C-alpha positions in Angstrom: -2.7 -63.8 37.6 -4.0 -60.3 36.1 -5.0 -58.9 33.1 -4.8 -55.2 33.3 -1.0 -54.2 33.0 -1.9 -56.0 29.2 -5.1 -54.5 29.0 -3.7 -51.0 29.4 -0.7 -51.4 27.0 -3.3 -52.7 24.6 -5.3 -49.1 25.0 -2.3 -46.9 24.8 -1.2 -48.6 21.9 -4.7 -48.1 19.9 -4.7 -44.5 21.7 -1.1 -43.9 19.6 -2.5 -45.3 16.2 -5.6 -43.5 16.0 -3.2 -39.8 16.8 -1.0 -41.6 14.3 -4.0 -41.8 11.5 -5.6 -38.1 12.1 -1.3 -36.6 11.9 -1.2 -38.2 8.8 -4.9 -37.3 7.7 -4.0 -33.7 8.6 -1.1 -33.4 6.9 -2.4 -35.4 4.0 -5.3 -33.0 4.0 -3.8 -29.9 4.6 -1.4 -30.4 1.5 -4.9 -31.1 -0.8 -6.8 -27.9 0.5 -3.6 -25.6 -0.5 -3.3 -27.7 -4.0 -7.0 -27.0 -4.9 -6.8 -23.7 -3.3 -7.4 -21.6 -6.4 -5.7 -18.4 -7.2 -7.2 -14.8 -7.3 -8.6 -13.9 -10.6 -7.3 -10.3 -10.8 -7.7 -7.9 -13.7 -6.5 -4.5 -14.7 -8.7 -1.2 -14.5 -6.2 1.3 -16.7 -2.6 0.9 -17.8 -1.3 4.9 -17.6 0.7 3.8 -14.1 3.8 3.5 -14.7 3.6 0.9 -12.0 1.3 -1.1 -14.2 4.3 -3.3 -15.2 4.8 -4.5 -11.2 2.2 -6.9 -11.9 2.9 -7.2 -15.7 5.7 -8.6 -15.7 5.0 -10.9 -12.4 6.1 -14.3 -12.4 3.5 -17.1 -12.0 3.4 -17.9 -8.8 0.2 -19.4 -8.2 -2.2 -17.1 -6.0 -2.8 -14.3 -8.9 -4.1 -15.4 -12.0 -4.4 -12.0 -14.7 -7.7 -12.1 -16.7 -8.3 -8.5 -17.9 -6.8 -5.7 -18.9 -9.2 -3.0 -19.6 -7.6 0.8 -21.3 -9.4 2.9 -23.6 -5.9 4.2 -25.4 -5.2 1.0 -27.4 -1.7 2.1 -28.3 -0.5 2.1 -25.0 -2.2 -1.0 -24.4 -0.6 -3.4 -26.9 2.4 -1.8 -26.7 2.9 -2.8 -23.5 1.2 -6.6 -23.8 3.9 -6.4 -26.5 6.5 -5.1 -24.0 5.4 -8.6 -20.9 4.6 -10.8 -23.9 1.0 -11.1 -22.8 -2.2 -12.8 -24.3 -3.5 -10.1 -26.6 -6.9 -11.7 -25.7 -6.8 -10.1 -22.1 -7.4 -6.7 -23.9 -10.6 -5.1 -23.5 -11.4 -0.8 -24.1 -14.0 -0.4 -21.9 -13.9 -1.6 -18.3 -17.6 -2.1 -18.0 -17.3 -4.3 -20.9 -14.6 -6.4 -19.4 -15.9 -6.7 -15.6 -19.2 -8.6 -17.6 -17.3 -11.1 -19.0 -14.3 -11.8 -17.3 -16.0 -11.5 -13.7 -12.3 -11.1 -11.7 -12.2 -11.2 -8.0 -10.5 -8.5 -7.6 -9.1 -4.7 -9.8 -6.2 -3.2 -9.5 -6.5 0.5 -10.7 -3.4 1.8 -12.4 -5.2 4.7 -13.7 -5.4 8.7 -12.9 -5.8 9.0 -9.0 -9.1 10.7 -10.1 -10.2 7.4 -12.0 -10.0 5.4 -8.6 -13.7 6.6 -7.5 -15.0 5.4 -11.1 -13.5 2.4 -10.3 -14.7 1.8 -7.2 -18.1 2.9 -8.0 -18.0 0.1 -11.1 -16.6 -2.7 -9.2 -18.6 -2.4 -5.3 -21.7 -3.2 -6.9 -20.6 -6.5 -8.2 -19.0 -7.7 -5.1 -14.9 -7.1 -6.9 -12.4 -6.5 -4.3 -10.2 -3.3 -4.9 -6.4 -2.2 -4.8 -5.6 1.1 -6.0 -2.2 2.6 -6.2 -1.1 5.4 -3.6 -3.0 7.3 -3.4 -6.7 6.5 -2.7 -7.9 9.3 -3.9 -7.2 13.3 -4.8 -9.1 14.0 -2.4 -11.4 13.4 0.9 -14.4 14.1 -1.0 -13.7 11.3 -2.9 -12.1 9.2 -0.1 -15.3 9.5 1.4 -17.6 8.6 -1.5 -15.1 5.2 -1.6 -15.6 4.2 1.8 -19.2 4.5 1.4 -19.3 1.8 -1.7 -17.1 -0.4 0.4 -19.4 0.4 3.8 -22.5 -0.8 1.6 -21.2 -3.7 -0.8 -18.6 -5.4 1.6 -15.5 -5.3 -0.7 -12.2 -4.8 0.7 -10.4 -1.6 -0.4 -6.6 -1.3 -0.3 -3.8 1.4 -1.4 -0.4 0.1 -2.2 2.0 1.8 -1.2 5.4 0.6 -2.1 7.1 1.4 1.3 4.7 -1.2 2.4 7.0 -3.5 1.6 9.9 -2.2 3.1 11.4 -4.5 6.1 12.7 -1.7 7.8 8.9 -0.3 8.3 8.2 -2.5 9.7 11.2 -2.8 12.1 10.6 0.7 13.5 6.8 -0.1 13.7 7.5 -2.6 15.7 10.2 -1.4 17.9 8.1 2.0 18.8 4.9 -0.5 19.4 7.1 -1.8 22.0 8.4 1.1 23.6 12.2 0.8 22.8 12.8 4.4 21.8 10.1 5.5 24.2 7.2 8.0 23.3 7.5 9.3 20.0 8.2 13.0 19.4 9.1 13.5 16.2 8.9 11.7 12.9 10.9 13.1 9.8 10.1 11.4 6.2 11.5 12.4 3.0 10.0 11.2 -0.3 10.3 11.6 -3.6 13.3 11.9 -6.6 14.7 14.6 -9.4 11.1 14.7 -11.1 9.2 12.7 -13.2 10.2 14.1 -16.6 14.1 14.0 -14.7 13.8 10.5 -14.8 11.8 9.8 -17.8 8.7 8.6 -16.9 6.1 7.5 -20.0 4.1 10.1 -21.6 0.9 8.7 -20.9 1.6 8.6 -17.1 2.4 12.4 -16.7 -0.1 13.6 -18.4 -2.3 13.1 -15.7 0.5 13.3 -12.9 1.5 17.0 -13.5 -2.4 17.9 -13.6 -3.9 19.3 -10.9 -7.2 17.3 -11.3 -6.1 14.4 -12.1 -3.4 13.9 -9.9 -4.5 15.8 -7.0 -1.6 18.2 -6.9 1.9 17.5 -7.9 4.7 16.5 -5.1 2.2 17.6 -2.1 0.4 14.3 -3.5 2.7 12.0 -5.7 5.3 12.1 -2.3 3.3 13.6 0.6 1.5 10.3 1.0 3.8 8.1 1.7 5.1 10.2 4.8 1.1 10.6 5.5 0.8 6.5 4.9 4.1 5.9 7.9 3.0 8.4 9.9 -0.6 7.6 10.4 0.7 3.8 10.6 3.3 5.0 13.9 1.2 7.0 15.7 -2.0 3.8 15.2 -4.3 5.8 13.1 -4.4 8.8 15.5 -6.2 11.7 13.7 -3.9 14.7 13.9 -5.0 17.9 15.7 -3.4 19.9 12.5 -1.9 20.3 9.2 0.3 23.3 8.2 2.2 23.1 4.8 4.2 24.8 2.1 4.4 24.8 -1.8 6.7 26.0 -4.3 7.0 25.8 -8.1 10.6 25.7 -8.2 11.2 24.7 -11.8 7.3 26.0 -13.7 8.6 26.4 -17.1 8.9 22.3 -16.3 6.0 21.6 -13.9 3.3 24.8 -14.7 0.1 23.1 -13.2 0.9 21.1 -10.2 4.2 22.0 -7.2 7.1 20.7 -7.3 8.3 20.9 -3.7 6.0 20.7 -0.3 6.7 20.0 3.3 3.9 19.0 5.2 4.1 19.7 9.4 1.5 17.1 10.9 1.0 17.9 14.5 -0.3 15.5 17.0 -1.0 16.2 20.8 2.7 15.2 21.9 4.3 14.7 18.7 5.1 15.9 15.1 5.4 14.9 11.6 7.7 17.0 9.3 6.7 14.9 5.4 9.3 16.4 2.8 8.0 15.6 -0.3 10.1 16.4 -3.3 10.4 16.1 -7.2 13.8 18.2 -6.6 16.3 15.5 -4.4 19.5 15.1 -6.3 18.7 11.5 -6.2 15.6 8.9 -6.0 14.6 8.6 -1.4 12.5 7.0 0.7 13.9 6.9 4.0 12.6 8.1 7.6 13.7 9.1 11.3 11.6 8.5 14.4 12.8 10.5 17.5 11.5 8.9 20.8 12.3 9.8 24.4 15.4 6.9 25.2 16.6 7.1 21.2 16.0 7.2 17.6 15.4 4.5 14.6 16.4 5.6 11.6 15.4 3.8 7.9 17.8 5.3 5.1 16.3 2.1 2.6 14.1 -0.4 2.5 16.7 -2.9 4.0 19.1 -0.7 6.4 17.9 0.5 10.1 20.3 2.7 12.6 19.2 2.5 16.5 20.6 4.7 18.7 19.5 4.4 22.7 20.5 6.7 25.0 23.4 5.6 26.9 24.4 2.8 24.1 26.1 2.7 21.0 24.7 3.3 17.6 24.0 -0.1 15.4 22.8 -0.8 12.4 21.6 -3.7 11.1 20.9 -5.2 7.4 17.2 -6.5 7.3 15.9 -9.7 5.2 12.7 -8.9 2.8 9.6 -9.5 4.1 8.2 -12.9 4.3 5.3 -13.8 1.7 2.6 -12.2 1.2 4.1 -8.7 3.2 7.1 -8.5 0.2 4.5 -8.6 -2.8 1.7 -6.4 -2.7 -0.9 -9.1 -4.8 0.4 -11.4 -3.0 -0.8 -9.4 0.1 -4.4 -8.4 -2.0 -5.1 -12.5 -2.5 -4.2 -13.5 0.7 -7.0 -10.6 2.6 -9.3 -11.6 -0.4 -8.9 -15.6 1.0 -9.1 -14.8 4.2 -5.7 -15.2 5.2 -4.8 -11.5 6.4 -6.5 -8.9 8.4 -5.8 -5.2 6.4 -7.5 -3.9 9.3 -5.0 -0.7 10.2 -2.7 -1.8 8.6 -0.5 0.4 5.5 -3.1 -0.9 3.0 -6.7 -0.4 5.2 -8.8 2.1 4.7 -8.6 3.4 7.9 -5.6 4.4 7.5 -6.1 6.0 4.4 -9.2 8.1 5.1 -7.0 9.6 7.6 -4.3 10.1 5.2 -6.5 12.1 2.4 -7.7 13.7 4.8 -3.8 14.8 5.7 -3.5 15.2 2.4 -6.5 17.6 1.9 -5.8 19.5 4.4 -2.1 19.8 3.2 -3.0 21.4 0.1 -6.2 23.7 1.4 -2.7 24.8 3.6 -0.7 25.8 0.9 -3.1 27.2 -1.1 -4.6 29.7 1.9 -1.1 29.6 3.2 -2.3 29.1 6.9 -3.0 25.9 9.4 -5.9 23.6 8.7 -7.1 22.3 12.5 -8.5 19.3 11.4 -12.6 18.8 12.8 -12.7 16.7 15.6 
């Protein structure tokens, strides 16, 4: 009687046992690695931006740790520390001192747009990653200096927009990339509100938001950047042919130094993006319309998407929030730093936002000179 069948069966059982052991090992090993992963140490540079509350009130999720707050305005710093019940020891009046003592892995800039360059100049040589609030810079000249620093010191430089978290925008990007509505012919983007004074932004925020040097402009920068960011993304980071813009001071008594109304037309070889940025809307809005050769996609907010294709009935869907880390800028920053997310070409990316700054700088010049600005090839 041959013992070969028994030997083969024994070998098979051994292989199964080894496989099961490996599966168990990998399960607990991965679990252990997750438990050992430390939160990314994040510090804040400047606290005058009204959006700073996003991180100050953020619940501890284990992905990031707030380790320092740099703000020269002591009254403002103490007010926010008390409001959000933070440890007073986090506060530093001097950014250099905070960077030296705290040694964060990343810094989020919540000061004026003009200060973004200064933050990168201080952080990049120390190997500290930076995320700024939109837009990237006050103009293309500042943006080029910032990019040179990131290239030299190999740091991440991300730009955060609220609309980057919108599920509707990501669904539009997916559907247009798949060719659902054919070739894009026109993108129309509306962003803004009734005005920073009208909605009651804090004085420290208002002081620089309405300063042409510290903000780069008024509504054209504050809300024009959203449309430039999204249209660049939807056009696969293609540089435009030309930019034409018209600005107005409809409320010069309230905003004497900057525009409060702006329309930007961005020309591509076979399409246009029309960006309507305003401090005069009767209500808050951030919506987008995309028209193609086969249909249209319209997102009225972050979760509602209307779709209409040629020869088909119109349909509207309500989308769930994006999965982590896409639904939160600080989770996204941590994921990028940990090497889990590649920002290249995306809404936060430097590649995209350098083009955004080309568009915005050309738009400001166009409105001032009352002519179309053609971008250099």
